[in-house]
C-alpha positions in Angstrom: 89.5 122.2 87.1 88.3 118.9 88.5 85.1 118.4 90.4 86.0 117.6 94.1 83.7 115.7 96.4 84.3 115.1 100.1 82.5 112.0 101.5 82.2 112.3 105.3 81.6 108.9 107.0 80.2 108.6 110.4 82.6 105.9 111.3 86.3 106.0 112.5 87.1 102.6 111.1 89.6 102.6 108.3 87.8 99.5 106.8 84.8 101.7 106.3 86.9 104.1 104.2 88.2 101.3 102.1 84.7 99.8 101.7 83.3 103.2 100.6 86.2 103.6 98.2 85.3 100.2 96.7 81.7 101.4 96.3 82.8 104.5 94.5 85.2 102.6 92.2 82.4 100.1 91.3 79.9 102.9 90.5 82.5 104.7 88.4 83.5 101.5 86.6 79.9 100.7 85.8 79.5 104.2 84.4 82.4 103.5 82.0 85.1 105.5 83.9 88.7 104.6 84.6 89.7 105.0 88.2 92.9 105.5 90.2 92.8 104.8 93.9 95.7 106.4 95.6 96.9 104.8 98.9 99.8 105.5 101.3 101.8 102.3 100.9 102.0 98.8 99.4 100.3 97.2 102.5 97.3 99.5 102.1 97.2 98.7 98.4 97.2 95.0 99.1 94.4 95.3 101.7 92.3 97.4 99.2 93.1 94.8 96.4 91.6 92.1 98.7 88.6 94.2 99.7 87.7 95.0 96.1 87.0 91.2 95.7 85.0 90.9 98.9 83.3 94.2 99.9 79.9 93.1 98.6 78.4 89.8 97.7 78.3 89.3 94.0 80.4 92.3 93.2 83.1 92.3 90.6 85.3 95.3 90.0 88.1 94.7 87.5 91.2 96.1 89.1 94.9 95.7 89.4 97.8 97.1 91.4 99.3 100.0 89.5 102.7 98.3 89.5 101.2 95.6 87.2 99.5 98.2 84.9 101.9 97.6 82.0 101.0 93.9 82.1 97.3 94.5 81.9 96.5 97.7 80.0 92.7 96.8 80.1 92.5 97.2 83.9 89.8 99.7 84.6 90.6 100.4 88.3 94.2 100.9 89.4 95.4 101.0 93.0 98.7 102.7 93.6 100.9 105.1 95.6 102.4 107.2 92.8 101.3 109.3 89.9 98.2 108.0 88.0 98.9 106.9 84.4 97.3 109.3 81.8 94.7 106.7 80.9 93.3 106.5 84.5 92.4 110.1 85.3 88.6 110.1 85.1 88.3 109.7 88.9 90.9 109.8 91.7 89.8 108.2 94.9 92.3 109.7 97.4 92.9 107.7 100.6 96.1 109.5 101.5 96.5 112.5 103.8 97.9 114.8 101.2 96.6 116.4 98.0 98.4 114.6 95.2 100.8 116.7 93.0 98.8 115.6 89.9 95.4 116.6 91.3 94.7 119.0 88.5 95.0 116.2 85.8 91.8 114.5 87.0 88.2 115.1 85.9 86.9 114.2 89.4 88.4 113.7 92.8 86.8 111.9 95.7 88.2 112.5 99.2 86.9 110.1 101.8 87.0 111.4 105.4 85.9 109.5 108.6 85.7 110.3 112.3 89.4 109.5 113.0 91.0 112.7 114.2 94.1 112.5 111.9 91.9 111.8 108.9 89.6 114.7 109.7 92.5 117.1 110.2 94.0 116.1 106.8 90.5 116.4 105.2 90.2 119.9 106.5 93.6 120.9 105.1 92.8 119.3 101.7 89.4 121.1 101.7 91.2 124.5 102.3 93.7 123.6 99.6 91.0 123.0 96.9 89.2 126.2 97.9 92.4 128.2 97.6 92.7 126.8 94.1 89.3 128.2 93.2 87.3 125.0 93.5 84.2 124.7 95.7 84.2 121.1 96.9 80.9 119.4 97.5 80.4 117.7 100.8 78.3 114.5 101.2 77.5 113.1 104.7 77.3 109.3 104.6 75.5 107.7 107.5 
């Protein structure tokens, strides 16, 4: 069973969720983990791709869009909408409203929730889902 962590942000700005996802991806990459960041669509993937280059001065997180994974198998962080490749299942950063079908394949799952009502509602549903699977998610409040 994966370890599941909910990060609850005090903002309702979607950019804050993306910036926090970048921070998690950077921390995991520096610790030697391979990361899959799941997003809703290609537009959100492109925005996150840009943000990973600019979220912090001097930061570098080697990443690529999952569609390009076959052309760069050394990519440490993948951003995509579908199923994570088998070599990127150390950490799932889930920015979607649903629990992914392949949730059980990951070692760790990070769910990022903010003050937006739709995001909070989806977060509550995902929390219940994980508990019903026998997982006790940890909750971290981020100010």
